[in-house]
ZAGU-292231 format. One record per atom (N, C-alpha, C, CB): x, z, y. Coordinates in pm, whole numbers, plus 50000, padded with zeros to 5 digits. Glycine has a CB too. Layout:
% ZAGU-292231
XZY...
This chain:
% ZAGU-292231
488405038647496487875027447624489065020347592487665032747813488745011947685489594998647682490555001447829488424982147689491444994847780492724997047859493814985947858493375009347808494474990147958495764980847957496964989147966495814970248079498054989047884499134995147896500814988847922498975001747790501304997447955502514987247984503654994547865503164987748183503894988047790504774987347698506324994647704504824974447687506504981447764508124978847833508274968947967509154970747710509194965648002508854958048054508514941248038509424961548112507674937948105506874924848110505894928947937508254906848113505434937447918504944938647808503424950347811506244942947720502634939847875501454944647926500264943747804501104935848061499754956847752499044952047627497204957247648499954960747472496074945847642494984948347629494874959247517494344937047616494254972147526493874978947349492664986747441495484993147229492634999047304491645004247326492175013147237490404998047320491805025447330492525037447284491625050847353494265036647340491785063247313491585073547332490385078447499493075077347320489325079847502488925084047635489405093647666487775085547660490215095647843490585111247888489845119847817490315115048037490465131747849489475143747849489685153547975489685152547711489355163148000489175168148179488795179848171488015160648284489705190048207489705203748227488295208948324491165207048298488435215348348487245226148461487335222548583487515243348477488795214948623489005214848779489135199848791490405223948844488785189048717489215179248682487895167148652490105183648573488175151148729487285147348704487475132548609486665148048822486495130748569486705114148492485725105748595485975112348287486555094848580486025082648667486155070948585486825080048805485095068048611484575054248577484735044448690483095054748539485905037948646486615029048720485815013948761487905027048637485255010748904484694998848935485584989048939484034999149043486244992849014487444985949102489194987349092487154990949236489674978449066491044982449083492024975749128491454985748991493044976249220493344961049277494994963249248492804957149475495834954949228497384950249191498164950849328497494933249123498894963549289500034962749420501124957649386500494975649484502134956049498503474951549457504184961649363504344949049582504024970349360504214981749346504314980849176503124990349423502954980949165502624975349008503464963748975501024970248987503654957349027504534943648992506154946948968504414932049131506694951549050508214959649040508464965848933508464970149136507074975548880507294984048743507314974148666506234995048693506294964648664505984955248515507384945848527504164942948518507904943348641509364936448630510564939148639509534929648690510904952148675511994957548641511974972948597512784955048744510644973948581510844991048529510775000448599511994995148479510635015148610510765027048672511305037148582509565030948726512275044748644512855056248559511925066748562514225061648607510595069448642509595080448645508885075748503508505080948796508445066048505507515059748398507415063848294507685048848366507515074748186507505073848033506025063347951507405092247983506795056647909505935044247831505245046647701506865032447794504375044047645503505034547750502685040247873502435027247668502635030547959501745036548061500555028748118502545040148171499345031948175498395026748222498775027248368497195032748179499265014348426499385013248549498295016048658499765002548555498185015748795497355011348852496595020248956496725006548765496825022049104497155035449165495935027349312499445040349201495445020449307494505015049410492995014349358495005000349452492325017449380490955020449307489715025249344491115027749229488655024349267487175034049314486465030249188486115028749482485515042249214484575040949082483665051549095485335042048934482885052949014482025066548999482495078848907480655062548942482005090848932482375106848895481475106148740481595121649040481735101248641481415100148527480925115948452482595093048471482005121848455482275139448433482535147448528483375143348354482215157048542482965168148656483265178048586482135174248782484075183348592484585194348524483715208648579486265194748553483575219248543482895228648552482665237748681483305233948464484345238048708484135243448836484075235049000485205252548832484125224148923483575216649049482425211749090484055207949064481295213248985479825207749015479065213349069479125204948932479615217949178478745224149297479195217349391478815239149333480665204649380481065197849505481015185049472482385201349562481005180149399481055171149331479495167149211482395174749273479345155149240478435152149147478115137849089477425156849196477845141948948477995131448854477065116548916477395138048696477895104148894477175094348963477995089249063475965099049017478725101049175479055099749307480165082449323479955116549348479965078949455480535067849422481985070649481479755055149474483345071149480484425078749507486195068649478484115093349397486865071949587487945065349599488945081049569488035055649759489825075049581490835085649555491885081749588490995090349435492895091849688494125091949693495205093349564494225100849776495595085549502496715085149377498075090349371496995072649347498135097949510499305105449517498665124449481500085101549699499555131449395498925146549419499565153549494498775154949310498925159749568500035169149668499905187149605499325168049883500875193949601501165209849546500145214249702503465217049533499835212149764499295217849888499845230149928497935219549879501305235449889501865246549895503025244449989502175251249766503795236149991505245237349989505435233250200506105222349837506545232750251506505233150387505855219850415507895235550454506175210450355505475198450413504165193150394506115189250387503445199150341501865198150281501545207950366501435201250107502105219950369500895227650472501445224350612500725246950453502435215450665502325209550803501635193750790503955209150875501055195350708500395178550686501195167750715499165174950778502345167450612503415156250592503505157350388505305161950705502275156250360501885156350251502505146050165500685156050257503025132350197503835121150161505085127950140503915109450265505225136950184506865143850155506845153750050507555152250290505735160249988505655168749915506815169349786504375167649885506915178249811508445180349695508275180649558509245194749707506505182549558506135183149349505205173349325505235199549267505135161949433504675151749466504595143749281505695145249601503315136049219503245130849176502255119449171503475136449128501985107349126501105097749126500495090149024501495091149187499385090649028498635085848941499015066148928497035091148995498865059948794499685046048760500785048748732499835035748858501475061548819503315061948762503525068948686504465065848845503315082748750504015095148653503135098848555504385109248731501445093848605500885097448477499575085548484500395115848467498545085248376497845075548351497285069548498496835080048251497235056148484496415052248645495035045348600497445038648762494735034148699493025030248665493125015748613491845030448820493955009648556493494994348494493304998848338494894979548515492395004648325491375010348207489755015348273492225025748129488875016248160487685019948219487325030048269486985018848164488115041648244488125057648255489355058848307487935066948119489475066348407490715078548494490635091448507490905077148636491455098648425491535112948515491925116648602491875120648487491305125848676491555124648802491975145348827489945115348893493285143948783493925156948808493225168548901495205153548868493315184448870493085191848942493415195549124493405197948864494635186949118495225189349243494325177249375497095186149213493705168449302492855156949379492025165449472491815146649274491285174349391490175182349449490785193049559489375190349325491425197249520492005208749562492845208249754493175211049423493165192149744494005189849872492905177049967495885182749815491985176949887491015168149993491245153549939491515169250176491845154149797492055134849790491215126949723493365129249716489785133549670488725128049643487425122049733488435135849574487405113349802486765108349942485475100949849487965095650062484295103549909483005101549862483245081549954481485117549938482835075649874482595057849992481355061150027482545037949907481335057350140480195053350275479165044250216480945043850420478115040750245476975035150110477545018850167474555040150130478235017250295478485001650329479634998750272478584997450480480255004450197481215000950104481214997650015481755005750080482334981449946481944982249830483034988449729481504969749799482734990549620484044995849568485044987049578484004999749437485414976649583486544968649562487214970249773485854948449478486524971149866486694977149967487524989949977485614978350002486684998249934487295012349896488745015749789486055019049825488865006049704489845003049648491125003249730489584992549596491124993949836491914990049919492314998350042491474979649947491775013850050492225022050139493385028950093491255030350177493555028049965495145035349954496155024250052495845035949749496345013249974497165004050048497135005150263496434987949978495915002450294495655008350435496575015850440494415015450470495815027850418496515045150446497895042650440496145058950316498705036350383500035037750389500295029850485500755035450278499755017850521500375009050636499985016450765499784992750639498855023950796498525032050873499595040250954497775038550807499815049550774500835056550827502565055250850500605065350766502395042150845504055030650878503925030251028504055009450804502575025451089502515025451234502655032751312501795022951272501955048451246502265063751276504075065251296501595074551122504775062751227505775063451217506545054051298505915063751110506345043751312506795032651412506455037451551506055018251385505305048951576504615050251689504415035351794505385062051757503675029051682503245017151768502175018251895502635007651672502175010551979501055016852105501065005252182501535031752210499565004752272499084998252319499774987152419498375005152350500344974652424500954965552478502304964152376501164969052631502754972552328503874967552207504034949852161503304976152053504894945952157505174933052048505714935751909506264923052107504834934251845505034939451719505564928651644503834945251659506834930351555506884916551487506804924051338508454905451526505954916451250506304914751075506904906350995505404913951007508144912150904508674906850846507574904050711509884913150845507394893250661506584895650536504984891250546506674911550502504474880550523503054881750501502394877750392502474876250585502584890250323501434895050183500494902350216501964903750062499874909650133498784914850208499074926550265497654916350137500354933650217500904949050315501124939850466502994959050240501874933950491502464925550587501204925150687503034910550526500134914950614498614911950632498134922650759497674915050471498294931850632497354948850681497944956050807497554963250543499844952150828499984957750929499804948251057501134963850915499484937551017499054926451118497874932351193498634911851044496714935851098495334942951149495524955551203494294945151040496474961051163496274979451212497254974551355497294997051063497874969151389499234967251499498064959451599501034954851432496944947351607496234944651634495414955251672496044937551572494644960451583494014973551658494624982951761493704982251564495814985451754496214994751840496444993951971497084998451803496584978551961496234972952116497964965452149495664990252259498654957252026499724952852029499174940852113500434951551896500404937252231500224926652310500474915252270500764927552403501704914352135501694900852064501944908451920503004887952121501504899451821502314900451657503424886951653500884897851497503904890451615504924877951556505064880751401506654877951634505204873351350505134874751154505934862251122503214872851058506974868251054508164854850976507784857650833510284857350997507644846650790507184845150626507894833650597505464842950584508514831150490509074818750427508004811550335510354822450340507034815950320506194806950207504654803350301505804818550028504764788450335503654783850446502644787550426503374771550469501884787250327500684791250284500344806450349500714790750127501224813550328500704830950360501034831450522501854846150256502334820950571502144818750680500804813550780502964812850676500314805350689498924802850786498044811850768498134790050764497934818050640496864832450622496824840750741497364843550499498374838750793498694852350891498194851951009500094855350922498044837851068496964833351146495534833551148497114824251150495124832551073493904838451068493324853651029493434831050997494514863451030494624870851030494894880751189495214868650938495214869551288495344875351407496444869651437495314889051418497904872751407499114868951423498994856851563499654863351268500344858551639500344852551758501324845051761500324860051859502274847651674503034834851674503644835851539504134833051796503944824451454504414824051328505314813751306503444823451242506434826551260507854821951240508394818051094508714832851289508684805951049509434805850912511064802350914508704794650818511434814550905513114816550905513934808150812513524831350863512994801150745513724787350656514054777450718512944780550558513134773050805513104764650916513334767051032512234760250928513444778951102513904781451207515014794951272512834780651251515854792751360516334808651374515824820451345516504811751478515334831451304514534839951390514674843751479514254847551366516114848251502516484851751641516324848651748517244851651660516464833751753515844825351852515214825751879515674817651861514184827551792512454822251774511854832251884511564825551587512094841851783511704859051895512174858952037512654875051836513504857052047513774857852202512694849952290515274851352234512614836052204511824825352282510584830852337511464813252195510254836352222508574836552275508074851652314507424830752136508954861452293509594874552411510114872652546510824881552359510284861952595511264860052709512464869652671510564863952862513084867852613514224873252595514194889152571514984869252705513174894752527513134913052510513324915152389511744921852543512554905752267512604910752133511184920252135514154919552100511264923651970509824928051963510584948151935508594917051786509324950851998509464965752022509524973951943508724970452080508544970651811508324975651677508774964451591506834980051649509274969051516509494955251377509404961251229511344946751378508374957051194507744964151038508154955650929505934965051023509064962150882509804951450742508604952250623511674959850655507994941850576506774947550512507194941850375505184942650577508284939050330508994932050229510054936650188509264921050256509904938350054511464942050015512644934349991511494947849911513534930050106514554924050095515564929450193514284911350102516654928450148518044934550186518344920750326519454934750010517804905750275517824898150382516754906650545517164882250308515734907550454514984913150594515124924550675513804914650576515904934950621516354942150691517534940550805516514948950614518284930450783519444924250840518894923450966519974910750779517344909750936516984902951035516174912651130516274891250987515934924151066515114932551150515894936251303514814946451058517114942151284518194944951337518164933951448519344945351238518044922751428518854906551504517484907351616518964885551362516194916151548515074908951676514424918651711513934896951640514924932551730514454942851743514984945251902514834952151627514144948252050514294951552154515354964152182513094952952190515824959952254516644973852332515944987252322516824971852502516114996752256515485009852283514155008252161514935011552471513794998452091512824993351962512755004351840513484978151890512055002151774511995007151681511734995451575511165017251697512355002451412512324995651282511485005251178513884992751231511034997551100510365007851027510575000350873508625010951086511235003450798511404997950702510854999750551512374998450713509774993850565507894993350464508764991550369506284978550480508834978950310508674976550204509814983650086508574963350217510024989950032511094999549898511674981149849509675013549702512924986749833513904974749770514174980549638515454971249858513884969249527514244972749387515634978349360514094960949305515254982149205516854985149167518114974449156516834990849030519004982649241520024973149172520364965949364519064958849006519454969449423519524962749586519264973949674518304950049625519284980549645519054993249772520094994049867519005008949715521284990249811522764991949919523014978449996524414995249819522514981950147522354966150277523374971550384520314962950382524524962350393525364963250503524784958650648526524955550466524624965550686523834966250824524594973650932522424973850806524684960651064525524966851193525134976351266525744958751288525364986351221525274997551284525345002151413525855002251244526214992251464526774993251625525274986951718528534980151653524524982351634523704972951728522394989651744522944952251621522304994951642521275005651652522145020351741520695009551467523915017551752524175027151867523945021551966525385032551882524575007952028524475004152175522905000852221525464990652202521734996352112520994993252157519925001152172520924985152121520145017052092519505026852101518065025051988519275028452258518115018951885517255014551841517235023451727517295001651832516055025551698515475040151577515205034051488514105050751600515665034551390515365033751246514315040051157516335037151197513195039751106512515046150972512335043850868511645048350969512205047550809511825046950636510245050550619512825060150534509555047550539507905050450543507275050450383507025036550642506685054950342506015053650181504695062250219507115062150025504205057350124502645070750088501935071350168502765086850075501265082450209500395084850318500185100950309498985075650305499555104050430499085118350416497525117850364499215126650567496915128750352495565130950307494725125550423495255146550271495415134350539494585120250676494675109250668495015118550819495905101450669495765088250651495115078850603496305086250623494665087950490493495081750391492245085450423493595085550245491915097550464490455096750553490465086950658490075110450630491415093350757491325084050893491165065750841493095087150999491725062750694492185047550742490145042250643494565038850627489835053250551488655054050523487445050550635488645066050477487675058250730486535060650855486685047850928486845074850969488345039350974488315027751031487515019150949489565023051055487875017750791486855005750772485725008550754487054997550675484985019550714483415025650732482805019150858483385043650754483745018450978483125023051136483205008051150484155035151269483384992751058483944983351135485064979951198483464982951194485784992251235487244990751333488044976351210488565012751341487814980251084488944970151005488414965750885490374977050965488234951850934487794946750813488954939650695486774936550859488524948450566489474943850456489024935850322490094955850410487714928850375487194921550265487654915350250486314917350250488314900050360489094891550294490184893850205489484885450369490924907050170492344908950119492064904150004493044922950115490864903249928490594902149786490244887449802489394912649718491114881849698491284867249698490764860449550492914864049728491184874449447490904868949308490284882449238492404862449223489304878549135488764890649048488734885948896487174895549098488694896548895489194892648702488664907448624491604890748666488344903148522487884913948422489624921748344486644903748278489214936148301490054940748230491404930948153489194946848148490304928548059491504920947990492284910048027491154916647888491944906948112492724893448188493614898648289491644882348270493864913448288495024921048368496344911448368495434936748290496964908648265498084899248239498304889848333497924892548124496994879948307496754873648409497224873248592495734875748386496684887848576496234890648768497884896848787494434907848824498774898948698500354899048744501044888648731501154907748682500824874748724501584863748726500574858648809502044856548594499604863248892499344859349005500074860849169498344863648996499724878449125500824885049212501644882249219501184894049207502674879549127503944877249115504484858749153504204882648957503534852449138503794838149213503414839549365502824825249144502644848949441502234850649527501484839149590503054855449577500134843349487499154829149521498064840049563498624815349364497244838049665496224842049754496754863649793494324837749642495644866849790496604885049857496494890449716495504900050014495234899149730494724908849652494364901349530493614916449715494534908849403494004907849312492864919449229494994904649262491784914949241491394928849186490624931749040490494934249289490944937248944490064942048866488844947448832490374945648846488024940448755486654950048775486414956348612485024938848839486804966748580486614965748417485294969848354487644974948346
């Protein structure tokens, strides 16, 4: 089959390799759409100790069930259109049995720990069916929309962790694809105002079209002062840090309201994980600081339902489409912050 594999940092190669073989409880998926994530770019740029090279990246995808293991044939049909939560959970640990799949002690991810979707085919492990990670795509959704359920569900989980509620003032730092997903989710959850902070002017303008009420470029205006101005001195009830930036984490503490909540949603690259924060602000203003990554199985299903029912529209997030052999170009586009999501159509 045709595939793109990462051999070392910034070394992606388009290759012909063997098609994966599947077991009795597994599925071979013909990939129809795979979108590039900031995590993919971070791995491509900096590497990741979890990854054994060469590795096929890609964990946001959708496609057709090409082959179905013998034990699953009564449940899944060949040709079925599906999207898959790429995080494999054990279903048995204390976190899985309480619905906190994202904290599973045995979790591993397609496109990171095992081969992913930047290929013609991907092997879907047995854990996917056992935990409900394989979802049939509703007839009214495209493969591209279905591929975006993974990042959307992670953002939905992040909003749940931050406890966003009707009437909240929500600030989102970072207006990349993830930040803009947080914008549309905050609006859907009933936020009274959504403030977006972004240093790239083009992305800041894009945020307005996704429903942001106030736009701030912290390179041009003092972020804390502007947030106080548009919130009448109150600050933001919820701050989502949707970018992997130590400075953004520091900024979050300066704009959150008393008793407010912060979610450090964007992971930091290796070497930048230690950030000096004024913890007295947390103490005296009774600020709650959370982190979130990934999603539960329920989050994934809920996000799929929200899109298929028309509550959320993700079509606009796809700004570039490229064939599999042009995957290196896709990584360049994402790295340069041009457009939003790049979709690979193998």
